[in-house]
C-alpha positions in Angstrom: 148.5 113.6 76.9 144.8 113.8 77.7 145.6 113.9 81.5 148.0 116.8 80.9 145.5 118.8 78.9 142.9 118.2 81.7 145.3 119.4 84.4 145.9 122.6 82.4 142.4 123.1 81.2 140.5 122.8 84.6 142.5 125.5 86.4 142.2 127.7 83.3 138.4 127.3 83.2 138.2 128.0 86.9 140.3 131.1 86.6 138.2 132.3 83.6 134.9 131.8 85.5 136.3 133.6 88.5 137.4 136.6 86.4 134.1 136.7 84.5 132.1 136.6 87.7 134.1 139.4 89.4 133.8 141.6 86.3 130.0 141.7 86.4 130.3 143.8 89.6 133.2 146.0 88.6 131.1 148.6 86.8 128.0 148.5 89.1 129.1 151.9 90.3 131.2 154.6 88.8 133.7 156.9 90.2 132.6 159.8 88.1 131.5 163.0 89.8 129.0 163.7 87.1 128.2 162.6 83.6 127.7 164.8 80.6 126.4 164.2 77.1 126.1 167.6 75.6 124.2 167.7 72.3 125.5 169.7 69.3 128.6 170.8 71.1 131.1 172.9 69.1 134.1 170.7 68.2 136.5 173.1 69.7 134.5 173.7 72.9 136.9 171.8 75.3 139.9 173.6 73.8 138.2 177.0 74.3 137.1 176.2 77.9 140.6 175.0 78.7 141.9 178.3 77.5 139.4 180.2 79.6 140.1 178.2 82.7 143.8 177.5 82.0 145.9 175.6 84.5 148.8 177.8 83.3 147.5 180.5 85.6 148.3 178.3 88.7 151.3 179.8 90.4 150.9 178.8 94.1 153.2 175.9 95.0 150.5 173.9 96.9 148.1 174.2 94.0 150.8 173.2 91.6 151.3 170.1 93.7 147.6 169.3 93.7 147.5 170.0 89.9 150.1 167.3 89.5 147.9 165.0 91.6 145.0 165.6 89.3 147.1 165.1 86.2 148.5 161.9 87.5 145.3 160.6 89.0 144.6 157.0 88.0 141.6 158.2 86.0 143.8 160.4 83.8 141.5 163.3 82.8 141.7 164.5 79.2 140.9 168.1 80.2 141.8 170.0 83.3 140.1 173.2 84.3 141.2 175.7 86.9 138.5 177.8 88.4 140.1 180.6 90.3 136.9 182.3 91.4 135.1 180.9 94.4 135.1 178.2 95.0 138.7 177.7 93.8 139.1 174.2 92.4 140.8 172.1 89.8 138.5 169.8 87.8 139.6 166.9 85.6 137.2 165.8 82.9 136.9 163.8 79.8 134.4 164.3 76.9 131.6 162.6 78.8 132.2 163.0 82.5 133.8 164.9 85.3 136.3 162.5 86.8 138.3 164.1 89.6 138.4 167.4 91.6 140.6 169.2 94.0 139.0 171.8 96.2 140.9 172.7 99.4 137.6 173.7 101.1 136.3 170.1 100.7 139.5 168.1 101.3 143.3 168.3 101.1 143.3 165.6 98.4 141.9 164.9 95.0 138.4 163.4 95.1 136.3 161.2 92.8 132.5 160.6 92.9 132.8 157.7 95.2 134.7 159.6 97.9 132.5 160.1 101.0 134.0 163.6 101.5 132.2 164.7 98.3 128.5 165.2 99.0 125.8 165.0 96.5 125.4 168.8 96.6 129.1 169.3 95.9 129.0 166.8 93.1 126.0 168.5 91.5 127.6 171.9 91.9 130.8 170.7 90.2 129.0 169.0 87.4 126.8 172.0 86.8 129.7 174.3 86.9 131.3 172.4 84.0 128.0 172.0 82.1 127.4 175.8 82.4 130.6 176.4 80.6 129.9 173.8 77.9 126.5 175.4 77.3 128.2 178.4 75.9 129.3 176.2 72.9 126.0 174.4 72.3 123.1 175.0 69.9 119.8 176.1 71.4 118.4 172.5 71.5 121.5 171.3 73.3 121.3 174.1 75.8 117.7 173.1 76.7 118.8 169.4 77.2 121.8 170.5 79.3 119.5 172.6 81.6 117.4 169.5 82.1 120.5 167.5 82.9 121.6 170.1 85.5 118.4 169.5 87.5 119.1 165.7 87.7 120.7 164.2 90.7 124.3 162.9 90.7 124.8 159.2 91.1 126.6 157.8 94.1 128.0 160.2 96.8 125.2 159.7 99.3 125.3 155.9 99.0 129.0 156.0 100.1 128.6 158.5 103.0 129.2 155.8 105.6 132.6 154.7 104.1 135.0 153.8 105.3 133.1 151.3 107.4 133.8 151.1 111.1 135.3 147.9 112.2 132.7 145.5 113.5 133.5 142.3 115.6 132.7 140.2 112.5 135.3 142.1 110.4 138.1 141.6 112.9 140.4 138.7 112.2 140.7 136.1 115.0 144.5 136.6 115.0 144.0 140.3 115.8 141.8 139.6 118.8 144.4 137.3 120.3 147.2 140.0 120.1 
């Protein structure tokens, strides 16, 4: 009986240690385009902004297809905004962050903050575009804090500008070299 418990327990402990060790690196970076923490925000702010920048106004088939991509993105945004005026883009957000964007001028796919196609300048522009709309529904103190936030850098785009990595000889499998 003790031997059976040991044969089950040892692999279970090993698996647990492996999972716990890998989890510490999972959140070392975020895929968000920009974070937000608006102070004293009107409780109906997001609903009002979603009305002002309604996705219902999207009629073009290609944009409707990309809207579906934003809606079904693995990040699952809570709020989706459609900015028709330049630059035209669809932005997916949740209460605290901008999560995903589609802008044909940048790429023909939805992008997150870790995508090398989305520069720091573009991330900051997108974040500030949403923050500017949220400011309309903040108290004066909150607006001041948001203006300070708009001057801050965005987290990670520049650190990922070299991705995807070019294949180096060390990365190539020995089997691939033989073939």
